C-alpha positions as CSV (number, residue, x, y, z in Angstrom):
1,M,-6.4,-5.5,-3.6
2,R,-6.0,-5.8,0.3
3,E,-3.9,-9.0,-0.4
4,L,-2.2,-7.1,-3.5
5,V,-0.3,-4.2,-1.1
6,E,0.3,-6.6,1.3
7,F,2.1,-8.8,-1.0
8,L,4.1,-5.8,-2.0
9,A,5.4,-4.3,1.0
10,K,5.6,-7.8,2.8
11,S,8.3,-8.2,-0.4
12,L,10.2,-4.7,0.6
13,V,10.9,-5.1,4.1
14,D,12.8,-7.0,6.8
15,N,10.0,-7.4,9.7
16,P,6.8,-8.9,7.2
17,D,5.3,-9.8,10.1
18,K,4.3,-6.7,11.3
19,V,2.8,-5.6,8.3
20,S,-0.6,-4.7,8.2
21,V,-3.3,-3.5,5.7
22,K,-6.8,-1.6,7.3
23,V,-9.4,-1.0,4.1
24,V,-11.5,1.8,4.9
25,E,-14.6,2.2,2.7
26,S,-16.1,5.5,1.6
27,D,-18.8,6.6,-0.8
28,K,-17.1,6.6,-4.1
29,S,-13.4,5.3,-3.0
30,L,-11.5,2.3,-0.7
31,V,-8.6,3.3,1.1
32,L,-5.7,0.9,2.7
33,E,-4.2,1.8,5.0
34,L,-0.6,0.1,5.4
35,S,1.3,-0.1,8.2
36,V,5.0,-1.4,8.9
37,A,7.5,-1.1,11.7
38,P,8.7,2.3,12.1
39,E,12.4,1.0,11.1
40,D,10.8,-0.4,7.6
41,M,9.0,3.0,7.5
42,G,12.1,4.4,5.0
43,K,12.1,1.2,2.9
44,V,8.4,1.4,1.8
45,I,8.5,4.9,1.1
46,G,11.9,5.4,-0.7
47,K,14.0,8.1,-1.3
48,Q,12.1,10.9,-2.4
49,G,9.1,8.6,-2.2
50,R,9.6,6.3,-5.1
51,I,8.4,3.2,-3.5
52,A,5.5,4.7,-2.9
53,K,4.8,6.1,-5.7
54,A,5.7,2.9,-7.5
55,I,3.2,0.8,-4.7
56,R,0.2,3.1,-5.2
57,T,0.4,3.4,-9.5
58,I,0.6,-0.4,-9.4
59,I,-2.8,-0.6,-7.3
60,K,-4.6,1.9,-9.2
61,A,-3.8,-0.1,-12.7
62,A,-5.0,-2.7,-10.5
63,A,-8.7,-0.8,-9.2
64,T,-8.2,0.4,-12.7
65,R,-8.9,-2.8,-14.8
66,E,-11.7,-3.2,-12.1
67,G,-13.6,-0.3,-12.4
68,K,-13.2,1.1,-8.6
69,R,-10.8,3.7,-6.9
70,V,-9.0,3.2,-4.8
71,L,-6.0,5.2,-2.4
72,V,-3.0,3.9,-0.8
73,E,-2.1,5.3,2.3
74,I,1.2,5.1,4.3
75,V,0.6,5.2,8.4
């Protein structure tokens, strides 16, 4: 999951070297915290959050195949 989020984010931004994904495990779910350079934040979020929603949908579909619950947070 971490690699998939990282790949998607690096494909969208101008500074792919500043993309990082931190994994936080909780009781029932896995939280992926995506951080990018401040100037690339708009590219990852998109107009009205459409790109962020699309990233979350892709990750949710991949997690469902593996029987997991994964949340993506953009920080």
